[in-house]
C-alpha positions in Angstrom: 111.1 111.6 115.0 113.7 113.1 117.3 112.1 115.9 119.2 115.2 116.7 121.3 116.3 119.6 119.0 112.9 121.2 119.5 113.0 120.8 123.3 116.6 122.1 123.4 115.6 125.1 121.3 112.7 125.9 123.7 115.2 125.6 126.6 117.6 127.9 124.9 114.9 130.5 124.2 113.9 130.5 127.8 117.5 130.9 128.9 118.0 133.8 126.5 114.8 135.5 127.9 116.0 135.0 131.5 119.4 136.7 130.7 117.6 140.0 130.9 116.7 139.3 134.6 120.3 138.7 135.7 121.8 135.8 137.5 118.8 135.0 139.8 116.4 134.8 136.7 118.9 132.7 134.8 119.2 130.2 137.7 115.4 130.0 138.0 115.0 129.5 134.2 117.6 126.7 134.3 115.7 124.9 137.1 112.4 125.4 135.3 113.6 124.1 131.9 114.6 120.8 133.6 111.2 120.5 135.2 109.3 121.5 132.0 110.9 118.9 129.6 108.4 116.1 130.3 105.5 118.6 129.9 106.9 119.9 126.6 107.3 116.4 125.3 103.7 115.6 126.3 102.4 118.8 124.6 104.3 118.0 121.4 102.9 114.4 121.5 99.4 115.8 121.8 100.0 118.2 118.9 101.3 115.4 116.7 98.3 113.2 117.6 95.9 116.0 116.7 97.7 116.5 113.4 97.7 112.8 112.7 93.9 112.7 113.3 93.4 115.6 110.9 95.5 114.0 108.3 93.7 110.7 108.7 90.3 112.5 108.3 91.5 114.2 105.1 93.0 111.1 103.5 89.7 109.2 103.7 91.4 105.8 103.8 94.8 105.2 105.4 95.1 105.9 109.1 98.0 107.9 110.5 98.9 107.1 114.2 101.6 108.5 116.5 103.2 106.0 118.7 106.1 106.3 121.2 109.2 104.4 120.6 111.2 104.9 123.7 110.8 108.6 124.3 110.4 109.6 120.7 107.2 109.8 118.7 107.0 107.7 115.5 104.4 108.2 112.7 102.8 105.0 111.5 100.5 104.8 108.4 98.2 101.7 108.1 95.2 100.7 106.1 96.4 101.0 102.5 97.9 103.3 100.0 96.5 106.6 98.7 94.3 106.2 95.7 95.8 107.4 92.4 93.9 109.8 90.2 91.4 107.9 88.1 91.0 109.6 84.8 93.6 111.8 83.1 90.8 114.0 81.7 88.4 113.6 84.6 85.7 112.6 82.1 83.1 109.9 82.5 83.4 106.6 80.6 80.2 106.4 78.5 77.3 106.0 80.9 79.5 105.0 83.8 80.8 107.5 86.3 84.5 107.2 87.1 85.2 105.8 90.6 88.3 105.5 92.7 89.8 102.4 94.0 93.0 101.4 95.9 95.2 98.9 94.1 98.1 97.3 95.8 100.8 95.9 93.5 104.1 94.2 94.2 106.8 96.8 93.6 108.3 94.9 90.6 104.9 94.7 88.9 104.3 98.4 89.5 107.7 99.3 88.0 107.0 97.2 84.9 103.5 98.6 84.5 105.0 102.2 84.7 107.6 101.3 82.0 104.9 99.9 79.7 102.7 103.0 80.3 105.6 105.3 79.5 106.3 103.4 76.3 102.8 104.2 75.2 102.9 107.8 76.4 100.3 107.1 79.0 99.9 107.7 82.7 100.0 104.5 84.8 96.3 105.1 85.6 95.3 105.2 81.9 97.3 102.1 81.2 95.7 100.2 84.1 92.2 101.3 83.0 93.0 100.0 79.5 94.4 96.7 80.9 91.3 96.2 83.1 89.0 97.1 80.1 90.8 94.6 77.9 90.6 91.9 80.6 86.9 92.5 81.0 86.3 92.3 77.3 85.3 96.0 77.2 85.6 98.6 74.4 88.8 99.8 72.7 91.6 101.4 74.8 91.5 105.1 75.4 94.1 107.8 75.8 97.4 108.7 74.2 99.4 105.7 72.9 96.3 103.5 72.4 96.5 101.4 69.3 95.2 103.3 66.3 96.1 106.6 67.7 99.2 108.8 67.4 100.8 110.3 70.5 98.8 113.5 70.3 95.5 111.7 70.2 94.3 113.9 67.3 94.5 111.6 64.3 93.6 108.1 63.7 96.3 105.9 62.2 97.2 102.3 61.9 95.3 99.3 60.6 91.7 98.3 59.9 90.0 95.0 60.5 
């Protein structure tokens, strides 16, 4: 992140304020802004670090760090992706409470799964839950687009076994 525009804006604000004091105040402000630049950069870095710590705490998984790359701060996120919402309806599955997980997929697989979910009129989350349920030998799929259901999920249609 380039913080030079912020440092320059602070310098300009100080110079504008010094104009009211005439030439001696302007000259003093110019000397002060040169001396203050490292302190301003350090104060911004401390503010970024505090913000990153707050964000990390609120995310409850990934970690956000601020690192210096040369003289500029860089935000780095490590430790996984944000968890996707688990249930479209927020309901429990039978006797099991819904729980969150983090799932890392190759980008091409994620794109294909999103396409398949869209074809069924489902969210990616619902499609993944149904795929996991089918792989585990669980009950029938749920949600819009599930076999035996129309897109509105209000009527049963299709075949019988």
